[in-house]
C-alpha positions as CSV (number, residue, x, y, z in Angstrom):
1,X,72.6,28.0,4.6
2,X,70.9,24.7,4.4
3,X,67.1,24.8,3.2
4,X,65.7,22.2,5.7
5,X,62.2,22.9,4.7
6,X,62.8,21.6,1.1
7,X,64.7,18.3,2.1
8,X,63.6,15.5,-0.3
9,X,60.3,13.8,1.1
10,X,62.1,10.2,1.0
11,X,64.9,11.7,3.4
12,X,62.2,13.2,5.7
13,X,60.4,10.0,5.9
14,X,63.6,8.2,6.5
15,X,64.6,10.4,9.5
16,X,61.0,10.2,10.9
17,X,61.0,6.6,10.6
18,X,63.9,6.5,13.2
19,X,62.0,8.2,15.8
20,X,60.9,5.9,18.7
21,X,59.5,8.5,21.0
22,X,56.1,10.1,20.8
23,X,57.1,13.5,21.9
24,X,59.9,13.4,19.0
25,X,57.2,12.4,16.6
26,X,55.0,15.3,17.7
27,X,58.1,17.9,17.5
28,X,59.1,16.6,14.1
29,X,55.8,17.4,12.6
30,X,55.7,20.8,14.1
31,X,59.1,21.9,12.3
32,X,57.4,23.0,9.2
33,X,54.2,22.4,6.9
34,X,56.6,20.4,4.4
35,X,57.8,18.0,6.9
36,X,54.4,17.3,8.3
37,X,53.1,16.7,4.6
38,X,56.0,14.3,4.1
39,X,55.2,12.0,7.0
40,X,51.4,12.0,6.5
41,X,50.7,8.4,5.7
42,X,54.1,7.2,5.5
43,X,54.1,3.5,4.6
44,X,57.6,3.0,5.7
45,X,57.1,4.1,9.2
46,X,56.9,1.0,11.4
47,X,57.3,1.9,14.9
48,X,57.1,-0.5,17.9
49,X,54.0,0.0,19.8
50,X,54.3,3.0,22.2
51,X,53.6,2.9,25.8
52,X,50.2,4.1,26.8
53,X,49.9,7.8,27.7
54,X,47.2,9.6,29.7
55,X,45.0,12.3,28.0
56,X,44.1,15.1,30.4
57,X,42.5,18.5,30.2
58,X,44.9,21.4,30.1
59,X,45.7,22.6,33.5
60,X,44.3,19.4,35.1
61,X,40.6,20.3,34.8
62,X,38.1,20.8,31.9
63,X,34.9,22.1,33.5
64,X,33.1,18.6,33.8
65,X,33.5,16.3,31.0
66,X,34.2,19.1,28.5
67,X,37.7,19.1,26.9
68,X,39.1,21.8,24.9
69,X,41.0,20.9,21.7
70,X,44.3,21.7,23.5
71,X,45.0,18.7,25.9
72,X,48.1,17.4,27.9
73,X,49.6,14.0,27.4
74,X,51.1,12.4,30.5
75,X,53.4,9.7,30.5
76,X,53.0,7.2,33.5
77,X,56.2,5.5,33.0
78,X,58.6,8.7,32.5
79,X,58.0,10.3,35.9
80,X,54.7,12.0,34.7
81,X,56.4,13.6,31.7
82,X,53.8,16.1,30.3
83,X,53.4,17.4,26.9
84,X,50.8,19.9,26.0
85,X,49.4,19.3,22.3
86,X,46.4,20.7,20.3
87,X,44.2,18.1,18.7
88,X,43.4,18.6,15.1
89,X,40.1,20.6,15.7
90,X,39.7,23.7,13.4
91,X,36.1,24.5,14.5
92,X,35.5,27.6,16.6
93,X,33.1,25.2,18.7
94,X,35.6,24.2,21.5
95,X,33.4,22.0,23.4
96,X,34.6,18.6,23.1
97,X,34.0,15.5,25.1
98,X,36.7,12.6,24.8
99,X,34.8,9.3,24.3
100,X,37.9,7.2,23.9
101,X,41.1,6.3,22.0
102,X,42.4,3.3,20.0
103,X,44.6,2.8,17.1
104,X,46.2,6.1,17.4
105,X,42.9,7.9,17.0
106,X,41.2,10.1,20.0
107,X,37.3,9.8,19.5
108,X,35.5,13.0,20.7
109,X,31.8,14.2,20.6
110,X,31.3,17.8,19.5
111,X,28.7,20.2,21.0
112,X,26.0,18.6,18.8
113,X,27.0,15.2,20.0
114,X,28.5,14.2,16.7
115,X,31.5,11.7,16.8
116,X,34.9,12.6,15.2
117,X,38.2,10.8,14.9
118,X,41.3,13.1,15.6
119,X,44.8,11.8,15.3
120,X,47.1,14.0,17.4
121,X,50.2,12.6,15.7
122,X,49.5,13.0,12.1
123,X,46.9,15.8,12.4
124,X,44.3,13.8,10.4
125,X,40.5,14.4,11.3
126,X,37.7,12.1,10.2
127,X,34.0,12.9,10.8
128,X,32.0,9.8,11.5
129,X,28.4,9.4,10.2
130,X,25.7,11.4,11.8
131,X,23.9,9.9,15.0
132,X,20.5,10.6,13.3
133,X,21.4,7.6,10.8
134,X,21.3,5.2,14.0
135,X,17.8,3.8,14.3
136,X,15.0,5.8,16.3
137,X,17.1,8.9,16.6
138,X,16.0,12.5,15.1
139,X,17.6,15.9,15.5
140,X,15.7,18.8,16.9
141,X,16.6,21.9,14.8
142,X,16.4,25.6,15.2
143,X,15.2,27.8,12.3
144,X,18.8,28.6,11.3
145,X,19.5,24.8,11.1
146,X,21.6,24.4,14.3
147,X,20.9,21.1,16.3
148,X,19.5,21.8,19.8
149,X,18.8,18.4,20.9
150,X,17.5,14.9,19.8
151,X,14.4,12.9,19.9
152,X,14.6,9.2,20.9
153,X,11.7,6.9,20.0
154,X,11.6,4.5,23.0
155,X,8.6,2.8,21.6
156,X,5.8,3.4,18.7
157,X,3.9,5.8,21.1
158,X,6.6,7.1,23.3
159,X,9.3,9.7,22.1
160,X,11.8,11.3,24.5
161,X,13.6,14.6,24.0
162,X,17.2,15.2,25.2
163,X,19.6,18.2,25.0
164,X,22.8,17.6,23.0
165,X,24.8,17.5,26.4
166,X,22.5,14.8,27.6
167,X,22.9,12.9,24.3
168,X,26.7,12.9,24.6
169,X,26.3,11.2,28.2
170,X,23.7,8.8,27.4
171,X,24.0,7.7,23.7
172,X,27.6,6.3,23.7
173,X,28.7,3.6,25.8
174,X,32.0,2.3,24.2
175,X,33.8,2.7,21.0
176,X,36.7,1.1,19.3
177,X,38.8,1.7,16.1
178,X,41.0,-0.4,13.8
179,X,43.1,1.5,11.3
180,X,45.7,1.1,8.8
181,X,46.1,4.7,7.8
182,X,44.5,8.1,8.0
183,X,41.9,7.2,5.4
184,X,41.4,3.7,6.2
185,X,39.7,2.7,9.3
186,X,36.6,1.0,10.9
187,X,34.8,2.1,14.1
188,X,32.5,0.0,16.1
189,X,30.5,1.4,18.8
190,X,28.1,0.3,21.6
191,X,25.2,2.7,21.9
192,X,21.9,3.4,23.7
193,X,20.7,0.0,25.4
194,X,23.7,-1.9,24.4
195,X,23.0,-1.9,20.7
196,X,26.0,-2.3,18.2
197,X,26.8,-0.4,15.0
198,X,29.9,0.3,12.8
199,X,31.1,2.6,10.1
200,X,34.2,2.6,7.8
201,X,36.0,5.5,6.0
202,X,33.6,6.9,3.3
203,X,30.5,5.5,4.9
204,X,27.6,8.1,5.2
205,X,25.4,6.0,7.6
206,X,25.9,4.0,10.7
207,X,25.4,0.1,10.0
208,X,23.5,-1.7,12.8
209,X,24.8,-5.1,13.9
210,X,22.3,-7.9,15.0
211,X,23.4,-10.4,17.7
212,X,22.2,-13.9,17.8
213,X,20.5,-13.2,21.1
214,X,18.4,-10.5,23.0
215,X,21.7,-9.5,25.1
216,X,23.1,-6.2,25.5
217,X,26.6,-5.4,24.6
218,X,28.7,-3.7,27.0
219,X,32.2,-3.7,25.6
220,X,34.0,-3.9,22.3
221,X,37.6,-4.3,21.2
222,X,39.5,-5.3,18.0
223,X,42.1,-8.0,18.4
224,X,43.9,-9.9,15.7
225,X,41.7,-9.0,12.5
226,X,38.3,-9.2,14.3
227,X,36.2,-7.0,16.3
228,X,34.8,-8.7,19.6
229,X,31.6,-7.8,21.5
230,X,31.0,-8.6,25.1
231,X,27.4,-9.0,26.3
232,X,25.6,-8.7,29.7
233,X,24.9,-12.6,29.7
234,X,28.5,-13.3,29.3
235,X,28.6,-14.3,25.7
236,X,31.2,-13.0,23.3
237,X,30.7,-12.4,19.5
238,X,33.6,-12.0,16.9
239,X,32.8,-9.9,13.9
240,X,34.6,-9.8,10.5
241,X,33.1,-6.6,9.2
242,X,34.8,-7.2,5.7
243,X,32.5,-10.3,5.1
244,X,29.1,-8.9,6.1
245,X,27.4,-7.5,9.3
246,X,26.6,-10.9,11.0
247,X,28.7,-12.5,13.9
248,X,31.4,-14.9,12.6
249,X,31.8,-16.9,15.9
250,X,29.7,-16.8,18.9
251,X,30.8,-18.0,22.4
252,X,27.9,-18.7,24.4
253,X,29.8,-18.7,27.7
254,X,28.5,-18.1,31.4
255,X,29.5,-15.2,33.5
256,X,32.7,-15.8,35.6
257,X,31.5,-16.5,39.1
258,X,32.2,-13.7,41.5
259,X,30.0,-14.3,44.7
260,X,28.6,-11.4,46.5
261,X,30.3,-8.9,44.2
262,X,28.6,-6.2,42.2
263,X,30.6,-5.7,39.0
264,X,31.2,-2.1,38.3
265,X,32.9,-2.5,34.8
266,X,34.0,-5.2,32.4
267,X,36.7,-4.9,29.8
268,X,37.6,-7.0,26.9
269,X,41.5,-6.9,26.3
270,X,43.5,-8.6,23.6
271,X,46.7,-9.9,25.1
272,X,49.1,-11.9,22.7
273,X,47.1,-14.6,21.5
274,X,44.5,-14.4,24.2
275,X,41.1,-12.6,24.7
276,X,41.0,-11.4,28.5
277,X,37.9,-10.2,30.4
278,X,38.8,-7.9,33.2
279,X,36.3,-7.4,35.8
280,X,36.5,-4.5,38.2
281,X,34.5,-3.8,41.5
282,X,34.7,-2.1,44.8
283,X,35.0,-4.1,47.9
284,X,34.0,-2.3,51.1
285,X,36.2,-3.2,53.9
286,X,36.1,-2.2,57.6
287,X,37.1,1.5,57.7
288,X,37.1,1.9,54.0
289,X,34.5,4.6,53.2
290,X,34.9,4.4,49.5
291,X,35.9,0.7,49.1
292,X,39.0,-0.9,47.7
293,X,39.4,-1.3,43.9
294,X,39.7,-5.0,43.0
295,X,40.3,-6.8,39.8
296,X,39.9,-10.3,38.3
297,X,41.1,-11.4,35.0
298,X,39.7,-14.4,32.8
299,X,41.0,-15.7,29.7
300,X,38.4,-17.0,27.0
301,X,38.9,-20.8,25.8
302,X,36.5,-23.3,24.5
303,X,35.3,-24.1,28.0
304,X,34.3,-20.5,28.8
305,X,36.1,-17.9,31.1
306,X,38.9,-19.5,32.9
307,X,40.3,-17.4,36.0
308,X,43.9,-16.3,35.8
309,X,46.1,-16.2,38.9
310,X,49.0,-14.4,36.9
311,X,49.6,-12.3,33.7
312,X,53.2,-13.5,33.5
313,X,55.3,-10.9,31.8
314,X,52.6,-8.7,30.8
315,X,50.9,-5.6,32.2
316,X,47.2,-4.4,31.6
317,X,46.1,-1.2,31.1
318,X,42.5,-0.1,31.7
319,X,40.6,3.2,31.8
320,X,37.1,4.5,31.1
321,X,36.7,3.3,27.4
322,X,39.2,0.5,26.9
323,X,41.9,-2.0,27.9
324,X,45.2,-2.8,26.4
325,X,48.2,-5.3,27.2
326,X,51.9,-4.9,26.9
327,X,54.9,-7.0,27.2
328,X,56.9,-5.9,30.2
329,X,60.0,-7.5,28.4
330,X,59.5,-5.1,25.7
331,X,58.6,-2.4,28.2
332,X,60.6,-2.9,31.4
333,X,59.5,0.3,32.6
334,X,56.2,-1.2,33.6
335,X,55.7,-3.7,36.4
336,X,54.9,-7.4,35.3
337,X,51.8,-9.1,36.4
338,X,50.1,-5.8,37.2
339,X,46.9,-3.6,36.3
340,X,47.4,0.0,35.5
341,X,44.1,1.8,36.1
342,X,42.9,5.2,35.5
343,X,39.3,6.5,35.8
344,X,37.5,9.6,37.3
345,X,40.7,10.8,39.1
346,X,41.7,7.4,40.4
347,X,45.0,6.3,39.1
348,X,46.7,3.0,40.6
349,X,48.5,-0.2,40.3
350,X,46.7,-3.6,40.9
351,X,48.5,-6.8,41.5
352,X,46.5,-9.6,40.0
353,X,47.1,-12.1,42.8
354,X,46.2,-9.8,45.4
355,X,43.4,-8.3,43.6
356,X,43.7,-4.9,45.4
357,X,44.9,-1.6,44.2
358,X,47.4,0.7,45.7
359,X,46.8,4.3,44.6
360,X,49.5,6.6,43.8
């Protein structure tokens, strides 16, 4: 009888490298510990980008914003195919809040509002620096050392105390990650009042980023070797964090003009060679109590934000924390020139030309 657990590591990696399906990758790692160890950090495993999956609380609900370590992955493209997995979380503290995902990592905040990177495919877990290393934040401790809340210094004479739960909701605005392996990553966050900070693997403190204006950051993304931040005045900064914590390029462009519209959310999305801005709002039409969800898409060039009337053979995916772009030639299961949207129970498809969403 063959001893499958003790196959040569090179052979295990070769087999793993042929897997092009997310569920097959997860199942492969679950066979045994030796197979899991063999594929961790496999430098020869170069898969094509996988289509996006929704991350949902197990059973479809999670008691508000709190997730258990066990979550459901749902494929929109494959007839709502669902797979239950357990995130690599070994603590008995089951209260996790999903803050976002990027580069294969799921970003969560624990019950003390501290951030972690979890990789459901490789099983990697990385703890990010404590939020007390961010400026003007201090922990409130019990006599046993447990964190019960935080103090925010609003001004030299004003300190505001919050619970851990409130801190998780108010502190983090956006988060993105670039990563080449489980032990090589950099995270950039937008936190309280639109400030920027980053940390890389091995860092014990967050490093604060200073912009050239007094504007607030509202989104961040990683695209073609650079981090980009979008600000409330319409400007965009490009950051190469390997060469210092100052913007390499700043695009001082004006807001796209959307008359009589209150923007709910703006996303920065890398799409091929382009950097896009996706603006979302609700348009209250006659007989529409909640408002129809609408989008506009703009491309950044030297003259500023240029409105797009079509995405061509691409589809955009936007959620609460980030947006991504995929080629519909490479992924024909998705519709070209469409925006797939999911947030707070709303799931739909929006055609860029009509700018309205048909919910499904």
